[in-house]
C-alpha positions as YAML, in Angstrom:
chain: A
units: angstrom
residues:
- id: 1
  name: UNK
  ca: [7.43, 13.24, 2.84]
- id: 2
  name: UNK
  ca: [5.94, 13.61, -0.53]
- id: 3
  name: UNK
  ca: [2.91, 15.83, -0.24]
- id: 4
  name: UNK
  ca: [0.12, 13.98, -1.67]
- id: 5
  name: UNK
  ca: [-1.89, 15.94, -4.50]
- id: 6
  name: UNK
  ca: [-5.40, 15.29, -5.41]
- id: 7
  name: UNK
  ca: [-6.38, 15.48, -9.05]
- id: 8
  name: UNK
  ca: [-9.24, 14.74, -11.10]
- id: 9
  name: UNK
  ca: [-7.15, 14.04, -14.09]
- id: 10
  name: UNK
  ca: [-6.92, 10.17, -14.93]
- id: 11
  name: UNK
  ca: [-4.20, 8.79, -17.43]
- id: 12
  name: UNK
  ca: [-5.18, 5.11, -16.27]
- id: 13
  name: UNK
  ca: [-3.61, 2.08, -17.67]
- id: 14
  name: UNK
  ca: [-4.19, -1.20, -16.48]
- id: 15
  name: UNK
  ca: [-5.60, -2.40, -13.33]
- id: 16
  name: UNK
  ca: [-3.05, -3.75, -10.91]
- id: 17
  name: UNK
  ca: [-5.22, -4.40, -7.80]
- id: 18
  name: UNK
  ca: [-8.50, -4.67, -7.81]
- id: 19
  name: UNK
  ca: [-11.23, -4.36, -4.74]
- id: 20
  name: UNK
  ca: [-14.45, -5.57, -7.02]
- id: 21
  name: UNK
  ca: [-15.43, -8.73, -5.16]
- id: 22
  name: UNK
  ca: [-16.03, -10.60, -8.02]
- id: 23
  name: UNK
  ca: [-12.82, -9.81, -10.24]
- id: 24
  name: UNK
  ca: [-10.64, -9.20, -7.01]
- id: 25
  name: UNK
  ca: [-8.15, -12.79, -6.80]
- id: 26
  name: UNK
  ca: [-5.97, -11.44, -4.37]
- id: 27
  name: UNK
  ca: [-5.63, -13.01, -0.72]
- id: 28
  name: UNK
  ca: [-4.38, -10.07, 1.55]
- id: 29
  name: UNK
  ca: [-2.16, -11.48, 4.58]
- id: 30
  name: UNK
  ca: [-2.29, -9.10, 7.62]
- id: 31
  name: UNK
  ca: [1.28, -8.76, 8.78]
- id: 32
  name: UNK
  ca: [1.50, -6.26, 11.84]
- id: 33
  name: UNK
  ca: [3.51, -5.48, 14.64]
- id: 34
  name: UNK
  ca: [3.01, -8.96, 16.35]
- id: 35
  name: UNK
  ca: [6.25, -10.45, 14.78]
- id: 36
  name: UNK
  ca: [7.99, -8.29, 17.52]
- id: 37
  name: UNK
  ca: [5.69, -8.67, 20.07]
- id: 38
  name: UNK
  ca: [3.10, -5.55, 19.29]
- id: 39
  name: UNK
  ca: [-0.55, -5.74, 19.43]
- id: 40
  name: UNK
  ca: [-1.64, -3.63, 16.17]
- id: 41
  name: UNK
  ca: [-3.93, -5.25, 13.75]
- id: 42
  name: UNK
  ca: [-5.22, -4.44, 10.53]
- id: 43
  name: UNK
  ca: [-6.62, -6.17, 7.55]
- id: 44
  name: UNK
  ca: [-7.91, -5.52, 3.90]
- id: 45
  name: UNK
  ca: [-11.50, -6.25, 3.03]
- id: 46
  name: UNK
  ca: [-13.06, -5.84, -0.35]
- id: 47
  name: UNK
  ca: [-16.55, -4.55, -0.48]
- id: 48
  name: UNK
  ca: [-19.55, -5.45, -2.92]
- id: 49
  name: UNK
  ca: [-19.31, -1.63, -4.09]
- id: 50
  name: UNK
  ca: [-15.78, -2.32, -5.27]
- id: 51
  name: UNK
  ca: [-13.90, -0.60, -2.29]
- id: 52
  name: UNK
  ca: [-11.21, -1.74, -0.55]
- id: 53
  name: UNK
  ca: [-10.93, -0.96, 3.13]
- id: 54
  name: UNK
  ca: [-7.79, -1.17, 5.12]
- id: 55
  name: UNK
  ca: [-8.88, -0.93, 8.82]
- id: 56
  name: UNK
  ca: [-7.68, -1.91, 12.32]
- id: 57
  name: UNK
  ca: [-5.90, -0.05, 15.12]
- id: 58
  name: UNK
  ca: [-2.28, 0.55, 15.95]
- id: 59
  name: UNK
  ca: [-1.43, 0.07, 19.47]
- id: 60
  name: UNK
  ca: [2.06, 0.60, 20.97]
- id: 61
  name: UNK
  ca: [2.13, -1.82, 23.70]
- id: 62
  name: UNK
  ca: [4.89, -4.07, 23.48]
- id: 63
  name: UNK
  ca: [7.10, -2.12, 21.23]
- id: 64
  name: UNK
  ca: [4.47, -2.24, 18.70]
- id: 65
  name: UNK
  ca: [3.45, 0.84, 16.21]
- id: 66
  name: UNK
  ca: [2.46, -0.58, 12.91]
- id: 67
  name: UNK
  ca: [-0.07, -2.77, 11.03]
- id: 68
  name: UNK
  ca: [0.34, -3.92, 7.48]
- id: 69
  name: UNK
  ca: [-1.24, -6.23, 5.06]
- id: 70
  name: UNK
  ca: [0.44, -7.94, 1.90]
- id: 71
  name: UNK
  ca: [-0.83, -9.70, -1.07]
- id: 72
  name: UNK
  ca: [1.33, -11.62, -3.91]
- id: 73
  name: UNK
  ca: [0.55, -10.92, -7.46]
- id: 74
  name: UNK
  ca: [0.05, -13.95, -9.38]
- id: 75
  name: UNK
  ca: [1.39, -14.05, -11.79]
- id: 76
  name: UNK
  ca: [3.96, -11.06, -11.12]
- id: 77
  name: UNK
  ca: [2.94, -7.66, -12.96]
- id: 78
  name: UNK
  ca: [5.25, -5.96, -15.71]
- id: 79
  name: UNK
  ca: [4.78, -2.49, -15.12]
- id: 80
  name: UNK
  ca: [7.46, -1.37, -17.88]
- id: 81
  name: UNK
  ca: [6.09, 1.48, -20.13]
- id: 82
  name: UNK
  ca: [4.19, 3.03, -16.97]
- id: 83
  name: UNK
  ca: [5.42, 5.55, -14.88]
- id: 84
  name: UNK
  ca: [3.69, 4.49, -11.32]
- id: 85
  name: UNK
  ca: [0.10, 3.31, -9.54]
- id: 86
  name: UNK
  ca: [-2.64, 5.73, -9.60]
- id: 87
  name: UNK
  ca: [-5.50, 4.88, -6.86]
- id: 88
  name: UNK
  ca: [-8.81, 6.76, -5.65]
- id: 89
  name: UNK
  ca: [-8.86, 6.73, -2.01]
- id: 90
  name: UNK
  ca: [-10.28, 8.64, 1.06]
- id: 91
  name: UNK
  ca: [-8.51, 8.66, 4.46]
- id: 92
  name: UNK
  ca: [-8.82, 9.80, 8.19]
- id: 93
  name: UNK
  ca: [-6.13, 12.02, 8.41]
- id: 94
  name: UNK
  ca: [-3.26, 9.41, 8.60]
- id: 95
  name: UNK
  ca: [-0.46, 8.94, 6.83]
- id: 96
  name: UNK
  ca: [-0.43, 5.60, 4.52]
- id: 97
  name: UNK
  ca: [2.19, 3.71, 2.29]
- id: 98
  name: UNK
  ca: [2.03, 1.10, -0.34]
- id: 99
  name: UNK
  ca: [4.82, -1.09, -1.09]
- id: 100
  name: UNK
  ca: [6.07, -2.87, -3.95]
- id: 101
  name: UNK
  ca: [8.58, -6.03, -3.85]
- id: 102
  name: UNK
  ca: [10.00, -7.78, -6.47]
- id: 103
  name: UNK
  ca: [9.88, -11.17, -4.55]
- id: 104
  name: UNK
  ca: [6.84, -13.09, -2.75]
- id: 105
  name: UNK
  ca: [9.06, -12.94, 0.04]
- id: 106
  name: UNK
  ca: [8.01, -11.20, 3.23]
- id: 107
  name: UNK
  ca: [11.85, -10.69, 4.17]
- id: 108
  name: UNK
  ca: [12.93, -9.12, 1.10]
- id: 109
  name: UNK
  ca: [13.20, -5.58, 0.30]
- id: 110
  name: UNK
  ca: [10.03, -3.52, 0.24]
- id: 111
  name: UNK
  ca: [10.04, -0.48, -1.67]
- id: 112
  name: UNK
  ca: [7.52, 2.20, -0.36]
- id: 113
  name: UNK
  ca: [5.81, 5.40, -0.92]
- id: 114
  name: UNK
  ca: [3.71, 7.46, 1.21]
- id: 115
  name: UNK
  ca: [0.42, 9.29, 0.99]
- id: 116
  name: UNK
  ca: [-2.08, 11.09, 2.81]
- id: 117
  name: UNK
  ca: [-5.53, 10.99, 1.40]
- id: 118
  name: UNK
  ca: [-8.07, 13.50, 1.90]
- id: 119
  name: UNK
  ca: [-10.79, 12.96, 4.63]
- id: 120
  name: UNK
  ca: [-13.75, 14.86, 3.02]
- id: 121
  name: UNK
  ca: [-13.45, 13.64, -0.31]
- id: 122
  name: UNK
  ca: [-12.32, 11.04, -2.44]
- id: 123
  name: UNK
  ca: [-8.69, 11.97, -4.05]
- id: 124
  name: UNK
  ca: [-7.13, 10.65, -7.27]
- id: 125
  name: UNK
  ca: [-3.23, 9.86, -5.95]
- id: 126
  name: UNK
  ca: [-0.57, 9.19, -8.49]
- id: 127
  name: UNK
  ca: [2.51, 7.49, -7.26]
- id: 128
  name: UNK
  ca: [5.45, 7.51, -9.36]
- id: 129
  name: UNK
  ca: [7.71, 4.01, -9.23]
- id: 130
  name: UNK
  ca: [10.77, 6.78, -9.48]
- id: 131
  name: UNK
  ca: [9.73, 7.98, -5.71]
- id: 132
  name: UNK
  ca: [9.23, 4.73, -3.97]
- id: 133
  name: UNK
  ca: [12.25, 3.90, -1.48]
- id: 134
  name: UNK
  ca: [13.90, 0.60, -0.77]
- id: 135
  name: UNK
  ca: [13.35, -0.19, 2.94]
- id: 136
  name: UNK
  ca: [14.11, -3.02, 5.29]
- id: 137
  name: UNK
  ca: [11.97, -3.17, 8.43]
- id: 138
  name: UNK
  ca: [11.11, 0.50, 8.11]
- id: 139
  name: UNK
  ca: [14.70, 1.73, 7.52]
- id: 140
  name: UNK
  ca: [15.77, 3.11, 4.18]
- id: 141
  name: UNK
  ca: [18.33, 0.84, 2.42]
- id: 142
  name: UNK
  ca: [20.79, 3.07, 0.54]
- id: 143
  name: UNK
  ca: [22.73, 0.56, -1.36]
- id: 144
  name: UNK
  ca: [19.68, -1.29, -2.71]
- id: 145
  name: UNK
  ca: [18.85, -2.00, -6.44]
- id: 146
  name: UNK
  ca: [16.12, 0.29, -7.97]
- id: 147
  name: UNK
  ca: [12.85, -1.40, -8.13]
- id: 148
  name: UNK
  ca: [12.25, -3.81, -11.07]
- id: 149
  name: UNK
  ca: [9.19, -2.52, -12.46]
- id: 150
  name: UNK
  ca: [9.15, -5.18, -15.09]
- id: 151
  name: UNK
  ca: [8.79, -8.01, -11.96]
- id: 152
  name: UNK
  ca: [5.96, -6.57, -9.42]
- id: 153
  name: UNK
  ca: [5.54, -9.68, -7.38]
- id: 154
  name: UNK
  ca: [3.78, -8.10, -4.39]
- id: 155
  name: UNK
  ca: [2.21, -5.51, -2.65]
- id: 156
  name: UNK
  ca: [1.37, -4.34, 0.39]
- id: 157
  name: UNK
  ca: [-0.03, -1.37, 2.54]
- id: 158
  name: UNK
  ca: [1.02, 0.18, 5.78]
- id: 159
  name: UNK
  ca: [0.34, 2.28, 8.43]
- id: 160
  name: UNK
  ca: [3.26, 3.37, 10.71]
- id: 161
  name: UNK
  ca: [5.23, 5.92, 12.28]
- id: 162
  name: UNK
  ca: [3.68, 5.09, 15.59]
- id: 163
  name: UNK
  ca: [-0.18, 6.57, 14.15]
- id: 164
  name: UNK
  ca: [-1.69, 5.45, 17.25]
- id: 165
  name: UNK
  ca: [-5.56, 4.27, 17.13]
- id: 166
  name: UNK
  ca: [-8.29, 3.24, 14.89]
- id: 167
  name: UNK
  ca: [-7.42, 3.63, 11.09]
- id: 168
  name: UNK
  ca: [-9.43, 3.06, 7.99]
- id: 169
  name: UNK
  ca: [-8.40, 3.76, 4.47]
- id: 170
  name: UNK
  ca: [-11.00, 3.30, 1.70]
- id: 171
  name: UNK
  ca: [-9.34, 2.59, -1.73]
- id: 172
  name: UNK
  ca: [-10.55, 2.07, -5.28]
- id: 173
  name: UNK
  ca: [-8.58, 0.02, -7.76]
- id: 174
  name: UNK
  ca: [-4.95, 0.81, -8.41]
- id: 175
  name: UNK
  ca: [-4.40, 1.23, -12.00]
- id: 176
  name: UNK
  ca: [-0.92, 1.78, -14.07]
- id: 177
  name: UNK
  ca: [-0.45, 5.36, -15.43]
...
């Protein structure tokens, strides 16, 4: 897993995802381990202060062990000319993943990258597109086409790896850098 580096340097470009209640037009759909009989839950909520909260509980009951939320970008975003996604986040000690898809079909390959934000302070995190790994149902796909950054159709958040218990990730807008 790639180590998360907190930086104060920002090279923000356009906003990809906003958590500002007045500007947010994304609808986050919770997609947890219920698809396989699990009982974990998670959701994304936007606050009036412009902070996104991804929170819930991961349970191992009935073969579970992950929670996620997905949102489609309408229209899809063209991130060509940019290196990756930058966000400011504060965590709870757990490792999270951001997922990107070239399709709105939740059964399509999702390109994921892990990060573990600081617990004690807000941390600026940069996730280069070149480090996103193609996955299918949590497993790496070795023969997948590279992520097409000209066609980012959906974004998602995950807490997985059987990190049992309550979780809470706080985030500010995701920007391209």
